[in-house]
LUMSE-528357 format. One record per residue (C-alpha): residue in three letters; residue number from 1; x, y, z. Coordinates in steps of 0.001 Angstrom, whole numbers. Example, Ala and Ser with C-alpha at 12.3 -4.5 7.8 and 13.67 -1.06 7.14 Angstrom:
<recs>
<rec aa="ALA" i="1" east="12300" north="-4500" up="7800"/>
<rec aa="SER" i="2" east="13670" north="-1060" up="7140"/>
</recs>
This chain:
<recs>
<rec aa="MET" i="1" east="-153" north="-338" up="289"/>
<rec aa="GLU" i="2" east="3154" north="2479" up="623"/>
<rec aa="ILE" i="3" east="4067" north="2071" up="-3525"/>
<rec aa="ASN" i="4" east="174" north="2797" up="-4344"/>
<rec aa="ASP" i="5" east="376" north="6147" up="-2653"/>
<rec aa="LEU" i="6" east="3968" north="6653" up="-3562"/>
<rec aa="VAL" i="7" east="2855" north="6248" up="-7353"/>
<rec aa="ASP" i="8" east="-403" north="8122" up="-6642"/>
<rec aa="ASP" i="9" east="905" north="11249" up="-5570"/>
<rec aa="TYR" i="10" east="3033" north="11126" up="-8366"/>
<rec aa="ILE" i="11" east="751" north="11109" up="-11070"/>
<rec aa="VAL" i="12" east="-1439" north="13520" up="-9892"/>
<rec aa="ASN" i="13" east="1294" north="16016" up="-8621"/>
<rec aa="SER" i="14" east="4258" north="15705" up="-10285"/>
<rec aa="LEU" i="15" east="1965" north="14149" up="-13664"/>
<rec aa="HIS" i="16" east="-791" north="15946" up="-13164"/>
<rec aa="SER" i="17" east="-2803" north="12903" up="-14531"/>
<rec aa="ARG" i="18" east="-5063" north="10419" up="-13864"/>
<rec aa="PRO" i="19" east="-4850" north="7419" up="-12164"/>
<rec aa="ALA" i="20" east="-6557" north="5537" up="-14474"/>
<rec aa="SER" i="21" east="-7389" north="2296" up="-12145"/>
<rec aa="LYS" i="22" east="-8613" north="3516" up="-9934"/>
<rec aa="GLY" i="23" east="-12022" north="3602" up="-9853"/>
<rec aa="GLN" i="24" east="-12327" north="1616" up="-13000"/>
<rec aa="TYR" i="25" east="-14335" north="-1460" up="-12416"/>
<rec aa="GLY" i="26" east="-14951" north="-626" up="-8964"/>
<rec aa="TYR" i="27" east="-11454" north="-776" up="-8224"/>
<rec aa="GLN" i="28" east="-9949" north="1467" up="-5444"/>
<rec aa="TYR" i="29" east="-6113" north="1760" up="-6073"/>
<rec aa="THR" i="30" east="-3602" north="3244" up="-8436"/>
<rec aa="LEU" i="31" east="-1877" north="-7" up="-9004"/>
<rec aa="ASN" i="32" east="-1707" north="-3366" up="-9210"/>
<rec aa="SER" i="33" east="668" north="-5648" up="-6753"/>
<rec aa="SER" i="34" east="1464" north="-8785" up="-8068"/>
<rec aa="ILE" i="35" east="3780" north="-11533" up="-5855"/>
<rec aa="ASN" i="36" east="5766" north="-14298" up="-6681"/>
<rec aa="GLU" i="37" east="2741" north="-16906" up="-7557"/>
<rec aa="VAL" i="38" east="332" north="-14237" up="-8074"/>
<rec aa="VAL" i="39" east="-5" north="-14335" up="-12025"/>
<rec aa="CYS" i="40" east="-1936" north="-10804" up="-12409"/>
<rec aa="HIS" i="41" east="-4342" north="-8125" up="-10734"/>
<rec aa="GLY" i="42" east="-2254" north="-8314" up="-6957"/>
<rec aa="VAL" i="43" east="-4380" north="-5802" up="-4433"/>
<rec aa="PRO" i="44" east="-2543" north="-3689" up="-2499"/>
<rec aa="SER" i="45" east="-2619" north="-4294" up="1489"/>
<rec aa="ILE" i="46" east="-2085" north="-2495" up="3595"/>
<rec aa="GLY" i="47" east="-133" north="-5471" up="6045"/>
<rec aa="LYS" i="48" east="1778" north="-6855" up="3515"/>
<rec aa="LYS" i="49" east="5071" north="-6426" up="3246"/>
<rec aa="LEU" i="50" east="7756" north="-7203" up="499"/>
<rec aa="LYS" i="51" east="10819" north="-9447" up="1660"/>
<rec aa="GLU" i="52" east="13945" north="-10788" up="65"/>
<rec aa="ARG" i="53" east="13825" north="-13119" up="-2535"/>
<rec aa="ASP" i="54" east="9956" north="-12121" up="-2882"/>
<rec aa="ILE" i="55" east="9518" north="-10883" up="-6660"/>
<rec aa="VAL" i="56" east="6936" north="-7987" up="-7993"/>
<rec aa="ASN" i="57" east="5463" north="-7044" up="-10276"/>
<rec aa="ILE" i="58" east="3622" north="-3385" up="-10611"/>
<rec aa="ASP" i="59" east="1024" north="-2718" up="-12551"/>
<rec aa="ILE" i="60" east="213" north="779" up="-14061"/>
<rec aa="THR" i="61" east="-1501" north="3001" up="-16145"/>
<rec aa="LEU" i="62" east="-2814" north="6751" up="-16180"/>
<rec aa="GLU" i="63" east="-4674" north="8772" up="-18171"/>
<rec aa="LYS" i="64" east="-3210" north="12399" up="-19919"/>
<rec aa="ASN" i="65" east="-5291" north="14983" up="-22139"/>
<rec aa="GLY" i="66" east="-7702" north="11564" up="-22639"/>
<rec aa="TYR" i="67" east="-5306" north="9025" up="-23363"/>
<rec aa="ILE" i="68" east="-4238" north="6223" up="-21426"/>
<rec aa="ALA" i="69" east="-1349" north="4626" up="-21197"/>
<rec aa="ASP" i="70" east="-518" north="1180" up="-19130"/>
<rec aa="SER" i="71" east="3269" north="-592" up="-18036"/>
<rec aa="SER" i="72" east="4114" north="-2185" up="-15842"/>
<rec aa="LYS" i="73" east="7268" north="-3505" up="-15136"/>
<rec aa="MET" i="74" east="9000" north="-6688" up="-12119"/>
<rec aa="TYR" i="75" east="11340" north="-6100" up="-9284"/>
<rec aa="MET" i="76" east="13463" north="-8191" up="-7936"/>
<rec aa="ILE" i="77" east="13392" north="-8183" up="-3827"/>
<rec aa="GLY" i="78" east="17315" north="-8702" up="-2813"/>
<rec aa="ASN" i="79" east="19010" north="-12080" up="-3856"/>
<rec aa="VAL" i="80" east="16135" north="-13579" up="-5333"/>
<rec aa="SER" i="81" east="16282" north="-17576" up="-6211"/>
<rec aa="PRO" i="82" east="18161" north="-18203" up="-10276"/>
<rec aa="ILE" i="83" east="14902" north="-19850" up="-11171"/>
<rec aa="ALA" i="84" east="13049" north="-16951" up="-10260"/>
<rec aa="LYS" i="85" east="15597" north="-14077" up="-11881"/>
<rec aa="LYS" i="86" east="15584" north="-16576" up="-15399"/>
<rec aa="LEU" i="87" east="12056" north="-16216" up="-15103"/>
<rec aa="VAL" i="88" east="11907" north="-12848" up="-14240"/>
<rec aa="ASP" i="89" east="14218" north="-12375" up="-17382"/>
<rec aa="VAL" i="90" east="12947" north="-14787" up="-19701"/>
<rec aa="THR" i="91" east="8994" north="-12964" up="-20037"/>
<rec aa="TYR" i="92" east="10896" north="-10139" up="-20321"/>
<rec aa="GLN" i="93" east="12616" north="-11267" up="-23405"/>
<rec aa="ALA" i="94" east="9542" north="-12695" up="-24315"/>
<rec aa="MET" i="95" east="7633" north="-9642" up="-24650"/>
<rec aa="TRP" i="96" east="10577" north="-7625" up="-26617"/>
<rec aa="GLN" i="97" east="10696" north="-10906" up="-29370"/>
<rec aa="GLY" i="98" east="6610" north="-9814" up="-29353"/>
<rec aa="ILE" i="99" east="6971" north="-6316" up="-29367"/>
<rec aa="LYS" i="100" east="9519" north="-6449" up="-32556"/>
<rec aa="SER" i="101" east="6967" north="-8778" up="-34608"/>
<rec aa="VAL" i="102" east="5080" north="-5947" up="-35073"/>
<rec aa="LYS" i="103" east="4879" north="-4215" up="-38000"/>
<rec aa="PRO" i="104" east="2111" north="-3037" up="-40555"/>
<rec aa="GLY" i="105" east="1503" north="-5865" up="-42644"/>
<rec aa="ASN" i="106" east="2093" north="-8744" up="-39423"/>
<rec aa="THR" i="107" east="-557" north="-10474" up="-37214"/>
<rec aa="LEU" i="108" east="-2164" north="-10608" up="-34012"/>
<rec aa="GLY" i="109" east="-902" north="-14184" up="-33946"/>
<rec aa="ASP" i="110" east="2821" north="-12859" up="-34865"/>
<rec aa="ILE" i="111" east="2879" north="-11882" up="-32009"/>
<rec aa="GLY" i="112" east="1302" north="-14453" up="-30083"/>
<rec aa="HIS" i="113" east="3799" north="-16702" up="-31591"/>
<rec aa="ALA" i="114" east="7248" north="-14829" up="-31267"/>
<rec aa="ILE" i="115" east="6258" north="-14612" up="-27272"/>
<rec aa="GLN" i="116" east="5014" north="-18828" up="-27238"/>
<rec aa="THR" i="117" east="8082" north="-19907" up="-28584"/>
<rec aa="HIS" i="118" east="10081" north="-17687" up="-27051"/>
<rec aa="ALA" i="119" east="8664" north="-18688" up="-23518"/>
<rec aa="GLU" i="120" east="8864" north="-22537" up="-24339"/>
<rec aa="LYS" i="121" east="12133" north="-22437" up="-25460"/>
<rec aa="HIS" i="122" east="13303" north="-22051" up="-22104"/>
<rec aa="GLY" i="123" east="10782" north="-24593" up="-20004"/>
<rec aa="PHE" i="124" east="8407" north="-21670" up="-19021"/>
<rec aa="SER" i="125" east="4644" north="-21132" up="-19981"/>
<rec aa="VAL" i="126" east="2319" north="-18887" up="-21348"/>
<rec aa="VAL" i="127" east="-600" north="-17838" up="-18981"/>
<rec aa="ARG" i="128" east="-4547" north="-18274" up="-21595"/>
<rec aa="ASP" i="129" east="-6984" north="-16571" up="-19743"/>
<rec aa="TYR" i="130" east="-6090" north="-12984" up="-19132"/>
<rec aa="CYS" i="131" east="-4194" north="-11169" up="-22757"/>
<rec aa="GLY" i="132" east="-3111" north="-8019" up="-23840"/>
<rec aa="HIS" i="133" east="-5756" north="-5282" up="-25263"/>
<rec aa="GLY" i="134" east="-6542" north="-2282" up="-27289"/>
<rec aa="ILE" i="135" east="-5952" north="961" up="-25950"/>
<rec aa="GLY" i="136" east="-6739" north="4990" up="-26177"/>
<rec aa="ARG" i="137" east="-9332" north="6605" up="-24323"/>
<rec aa="GLU" i="138" east="-10639" north="3898" up="-22742"/>
<rec aa="MET" i="139" east="-8358" north="2017" up="-20692"/>
<rec aa="HIS" i="140" east="-9034" north="-1641" up="-22568"/>
<rec aa="GLU" i="141" east="-10312" north="-1380" up="-26180"/>
<rec aa="GLU" i="142" east="-10571" north="-3755" up="-29191"/>
<rec aa="PRO" i="143" east="-8077" north="-5924" up="-30081"/>
<rec aa="GLN" i="144" east="-7652" north="-8356" up="-27212"/>
<rec aa="VAL" i="145" east="-4112" north="-9641" up="-27756"/>
<rec aa="LEU" i="146" east="-3177" north="-13073" up="-27558"/>
<rec aa="HIS" i="147" east="211" north="-13800" up="-25699"/>
<rec aa="ILE" i="148" east="330" north="-17320" up="-27551"/>
<rec aa="GLY" i="149" east="-935" north="-18039" up="-31791"/>
<rec aa="LYS" i="150" east="463" north="-19403" up="-34928"/>
<rec aa="PRO" i="151" east="1997" north="-16954" up="-37765"/>
<rec aa="ASN" i="152" east="257" north="-15304" up="-39890"/>
<rec aa="SER" i="153" east="-3561" north="-15592" up="-37944"/>
<rec aa="GLY" i="154" east="-5291" north="-13707" up="-36880"/>
<rec aa="VAL" i="155" east="-6058" north="-10055" up="-36749"/>
<rec aa="VAL" i="156" east="-3879" north="-8167" up="-40224"/>
<rec aa="LEU" i="157" east="-1404" north="-4780" up="-38207"/>
<rec aa="GLN" i="158" east="-2148" north="-1121" up="-39599"/>
<rec aa="GLU" i="159" east="-355" north="2104" up="-39039"/>
<rec aa="GLY" i="160" east="-2166" north="3989" up="-36035"/>
<rec aa="MET" i="161" east="-2877" north="1029" up="-34164"/>
<rec aa="THR" i="162" east="-1966" north="551" up="-29795"/>
<rec aa="PHE" i="163" east="-2501" north="-2231" up="-28102"/>
<rec aa="THR" i="164" east="-153" north="-3716" up="-24465"/>
<rec aa="ILE" i="165" east="1965" north="-6208" up="-24737"/>
<rec aa="GLU" i="166" east="2251" north="-8263" up="-21466"/>
<rec aa="PRO" i="167" east="2752" north="-11369" up="-21705"/>
<rec aa="MET" i="168" east="2712" north="-13548" up="-18416"/>
<rec aa="ILE" i="169" east="4759" north="-16240" up="-18205"/>
<rec aa="ASN" i="170" east="4779" north="-19218" up="-15304"/>
<rec aa="GLN" i="171" east="7734" north="-21389" up="-14218"/>
<rec aa="GLY" i="172" east="4929" north="-24062" up="-13841"/>
<rec aa="SER" i="173" east="1700" north="-24474" up="-16035"/>
<rec aa="PHE" i="174" east="-143" north="-21736" up="-17683"/>
<rec aa="LYS" i="175" east="-3229" north="-22835" up="-15521"/>
<rec aa="THR" i="176" east="-4941" north="-20047" up="-13238"/>
<rec aa="LYS" i="177" east="-7168" north="-19700" up="-10211"/>
<rec aa="LEU" i="178" east="-8711" north="-16515" up="-9193"/>
<rec aa="LYS" i="179" east="-8699" north="-15433" up="-5756"/>
<rec aa="LYS" i="180" east="-12090" north="-15091" up="-3328"/>
<rec aa="ASP" i="181" east="-11302" north="-11113" up="-3330"/>
<rec aa="GLY" i="182" east="-12614" north="-10939" up="-7191"/>
<rec aa="TRP" i="183" east="-9683" north="-9651" up="-8350"/>
<rec aa="THR" i="184" east="-6223" north="-11625" up="-7791"/>
<rec aa="VAL" i="185" east="-5347" north="-13999" up="-9804"/>
<rec aa="ILE" i="186" east="-2743" north="-16253" up="-9053"/>
<rec aa="THR" i="187" east="-806" north="-20037" up="-10572"/>
<rec aa="LYS" i="188" east="-2927" north="-23153" up="-10055"/>
<rec aa="ASP" i="189" east="-375" north="-24894" up="-9375"/>
<rec aa="LYS" i="190" east="1377" north="-22049" up="-6638"/>
<rec aa="LYS" i="191" east="4268" north="-21935" up="-8973"/>
<rec aa="LEU" i="192" east="6185" north="-18075" up="-9957"/>
<rec aa="SER" i="193" east="4605" north="-16148" up="-12540"/>
<rec aa="ALA" i="194" east="6249" north="-13091" up="-13934"/>
<rec aa="GLN" i="195" east="4650" north="-9763" up="-16179"/>
<rec aa="TRP" i="196" east="6253" north="-7147" up="-18326"/>
<rec aa="GLU" i="197" east="4059" north="-4838" up="-20523"/>
<rec aa="HIS" i="198" east="4532" north="-1765" up="-22824"/>
<rec aa="THR" i="199" east="2054" north="-133" up="-24795"/>
<rec aa="VAL" i="200" east="3280" north="9" up="-28607"/>
<rec aa="LEU" i="201" east="2230" north="2152" up="-31569"/>
<rec aa="VAL" i="202" east="2103" north="405" up="-34744"/>
<rec aa="THR" i="203" east="4018" north="3054" up="-37532"/>
<rec aa="PRO" i="204" east="4610" north="3131" up="-41190"/>
<rec aa="THR" i="205" east="7728" north="782" up="-41061"/>
<rec aa="GLY" i="206" east="7126" north="-1364" up="-37674"/>
<rec aa="TYR" i="207" east="6430" north="-27" up="-33695"/>
<rec aa="GLU" i="208" east="6990" north="2459" up="-31491"/>
<rec aa="VAL" i="209" east="6869" north="2065" up="-27411"/>
<rec aa="LEU" i="210" east="5232" north="4754" up="-25874"/>
<rec aa="THR" i="211" east="5941" north="4084" up="-22961"/>
<rec aa="LEU" i="212" east="9212" north="2979" up="-23303"/>
<rec aa="ARG" i="213" east="11527" north="3339" up="-19915"/>
<rec aa="ASP" i="214" east="14350" north="5975" up="-19490"/>
<rec aa="GLU" i="215" east="16904" north="2729" up="-18496"/>
<rec aa="GLU" i="216" east="16229" north="983" up="-22120"/>
<rec aa="LYS" i="217" east="16470" north="3840" up="-23977"/>
<rec aa="GLN" i="218" east="19882" north="3464" up="-26593"/>
<rec aa="SER" i="219" east="21659" north="5907" up="-25980"/>
</recs>
C-alpha cells in the first residue's frame, strides 16, 4: 500500500494526470502489485510487506489529456532464486520478441507466436486466461492481444493501432485461479509467475514503444 500511495501522489501532483485504474470496474487502487505466484491484478495491502527473494510486478495505468497508457515492470527483492531470475529475464525477453514482430501487415498471431516460442523454449508456460488489449481513450479496447498464437493468423496490424503487449509467463503450468477477493489471479500450482508490459504503437515501418523507460533507451 505504501508503494500505491507514493505512485498515486506522483501521478496526481507531479504528472498532473489521473490514475486510470482507480474506479475502473470498481477497483479502488492506483496500481496492481502481483507478488511471486500472483499472475496479475494483485491488490495492494496495508499488511503485506515485501521480503527477501520476492519477485513483484507493479502495473500502472494513467490518463493524460484524454489518452491512457499502461505499463508494468518486474522487481526482484534482494537475492532471488536462480529460477526466479531466469523467469523474470525470459519474460522480459519474450515481451520484446512480441514487440519486435509489430509492423503493418503482420498479425496478432505473429506476436503471440513470437512470445510463446521464446517462453516455451526456456521451459516456461504462457498464461491463456489473460491477455493484452487495445488502448486509447479507454483502458481496454479492441483487439485482444493473446500471448500465444500461430503465424499469419488473426487481426492484421495497421498503422495507427495502439495496444498493450503484456505476457504473463509461469514457472509451471499455465493454468490460473481467481481468489475469493474477485481480483487476485494466482497460478493454480502456486509456482512463480512474471509479467512485463508496454503500450505499443504501429508505425508506417514498424513500431514505437510509447511507454519506453529511461533505462531501456539506447544512447
